[in-house]
Structure formats: C-alpha cells, structure tokens
C-alpha positions in Angstrom: -56.4 -16.1 123.2 -55.8 -12.5 122.0 -53.0 -9.9 122.4 -53.7 -6.2 122.2 -50.8 -4.0 121.1 -50.5 -0.3 120.7 -48.4 0.8 117.7 -47.3 4.3 117.1 -48.1 5.0 113.4 -46.3 8.4 113.5 -43.1 6.6 112.6 -42.2 4.8 109.4 -41.5 1.6 111.4 -44.9 1.7 113.1 -46.7 2.2 109.7 -44.7 -0.7 108.3 -45.7 -3.0 111.2 -49.4 -2.1 110.7 -49.2 -2.8 106.9 -47.6 -6.1 107.6 -50.2 -7.1 110.1 -53.1 -6.0 107.9 -52.0 -8.6 105.3 -52.4 -11.4 107.8 -55.7 -13.4 107.9 -55.5 -14.0 111.6 -55.1 -10.3 112.5 -58.1 -8.0 113.0 -57.2 -4.3 113.1 -59.3 -1.9 115.2 -58.3 1.7 114.5 -60.0 4.1 116.9 -61.1 7.6 115.7 -59.5 10.5 117.5 -61.5 13.4 118.8 -60.2 15.6 116.0 -61.5 13.2 113.4 -65.0 13.3 114.9 -64.9 17.1 114.8 -63.8 17.1 111.1 -66.6 14.9 110.1 -69.2 17.4 111.3 -68.0 20.0 108.8 -70.3 20.9 105.9 -69.3 20.5 102.2 -68.9 24.3 101.9 -66.8 24.6 105.1 -64.4 22.0 103.8 -64.0 23.7 100.4 -63.6 27.0 102.1 -60.7 25.7 104.1 -59.1 24.2 100.9 -59.5 27.5 99.2 -57.9 29.4 102.1 -54.9 27.0 102.4 -54.3 27.0 98.6 -54.3 30.8 98.5 -52.0 31.1 101.5 -49.6 28.6 100.1 -49.4 30.1 96.6 -49.9 33.8 97.6 -53.0 34.1 95.4 -56.7 35.1 95.9 -58.5 32.6 93.8 -62.1 31.7 94.5 -63.2 28.1 94.0 -66.7 27.4 92.5 -68.2 24.9 94.8 
C-alpha cells in the first residue's frame, strides 16, 4: 500500500519534512520538474553566462565582461 502526499517546499516546515522523509529507507521521493525548469535546461552555455553577467552588473552597478 502507498500514500501520495503533496508537500509545499516553499516553507521551512515543508523543506524539513522532505529532508526527514528522504532519510527513510522506505520512502521514495519523486520530485516533478516544473515547466520553468524545462525551459531553463534548454539554454546554451553562453546564454547562462550572459544572464549571470547581466545580474552581477545590475546588482553591483558595474559593467564587467566575463570571459566565457
């Protein structure tokens, strides 16, 4: 017999429950990928580093170029 539970991991309590369950041998966790994660995985290496560069420059108010 199996029980399926949906746990909100946006909260500290939800994350704690998942960590506790993950340590149990009788528990098998299935974590679905959201649509956003599928989109992110289709980015190229250069696109990812370009986004990192943009965020870093916006955060620090700089205009550095990363060599990637």
